[in-house]
C-alpha positions in Angstrom: 69.1 140.4 173.3 66.2 141.7 171.8 63.6 139.8 170.9 63.8 141.8 167.1 67.5 140.9 166.7 67.0 137.6 167.2 63.7 137.1 165.1 65.8 139.0 162.0 68.0 136.0 161.1 66.2 133.9 158.4 67.0 130.6 160.5 68.3 127.4 158.6 66.2 125.6 160.3 62.9 126.6 162.4 64.0 124.5 165.8 68.3 124.7 165.2 70.1 121.7 165.6 70.8 119.6 168.3 74.9 120.0 169.5 77.3 118.8 172.1 80.2 120.9 173.0 80.9 119.4 176.0 79.7 116.3 177.2 75.6 116.5 179.2 75.5 120.2 177.8 73.7 120.3 175.0 73.3 123.4 172.3 71.0 124.0 170.1 73.2 125.8 167.0 71.5 128.1 164.3 72.8 129.1 160.8 70.9 132.6 159.3 70.9 131.5 155.5 70.9 135.4 154.7 74.4 136.3 156.7 76.1 133.0 156.9 75.8 133.7 160.8 76.3 130.5 163.0 75.2 131.2 167.0 75.0 128.5 169.2 71.9 128.6 172.5 71.8 127.0 175.8 68.3 125.8 176.2 68.5 125.6 180.2 70.0 129.5 180.7 68.8 131.3 177.4 72.5 131.8 177.3 73.2 132.4 172.9 76.9 132.8 172.1 78.4 132.9 168.0 80.2 130.7 166.9 82.8 129.6 163.8 81.6 126.0 163.0 84.5 124.1 161.5 85.1 120.5 160.5 85.3 119.3 163.8 84.2 121.6 166.3 82.3 124.6 167.3 84.9 127.7 168.0 83.2 131.0 170.5 84.5 134.1 168.1 86.1 137.0 170.7 83.8 138.5 172.9 83.7 141.8 170.7 82.2 139.9 167.4 79.9 138.3 169.9 78.5 141.5 171.3 78.1 143.3 168.0 76.4 140.1 166.4 73.7 139.5 169.4 72.8 143.6 169.1 72.4 144.3 165.5 69.9 142.8 163.2 71.1 140.6 160.5 72.3 142.2 157.7 70.5 140.4 155.3 73.8 139.0 152.7 77.4 137.4 154.2 79.5 140.6 155.3 83.0 141.0 154.3 84.4 141.7 157.5 82.4 138.4 158.4 84.1 136.6 155.5 87.6 137.9 157.1 86.9 137.2 160.9 86.4 133.2 159.8 89.7 133.5 157.9 91.3 134.4 160.5 90.7 131.9 162.9 91.2 129.4 160.3 94.5 130.9 159.3 95.1 130.5 163.6 94.4 127.1 163.6 96.5 126.3 161.1 99.4 128.4 161.9 98.6 126.8 165.8 98.2 123.0 164.9 
């Protein structure tokens, strides 16, 4: 990922927040205060992934969204399409439960 793209976001915390989705696999969660996008980063591999955060878990976003978010500059504000994607994940979870 282009360093300029990653640094175009305004992170809520410079160091991120330590989280553990799977036991023994610590990740760093980052939230952009401008576009409201969320990401997790594996400190051991440097791998990053776009995520949706629910009350109890992180849900990896589909590959297409992940690749898009990791490749584009911060849009500077929440985008309607981003909110639509999150809404579909919430609807899917409600229907599935």
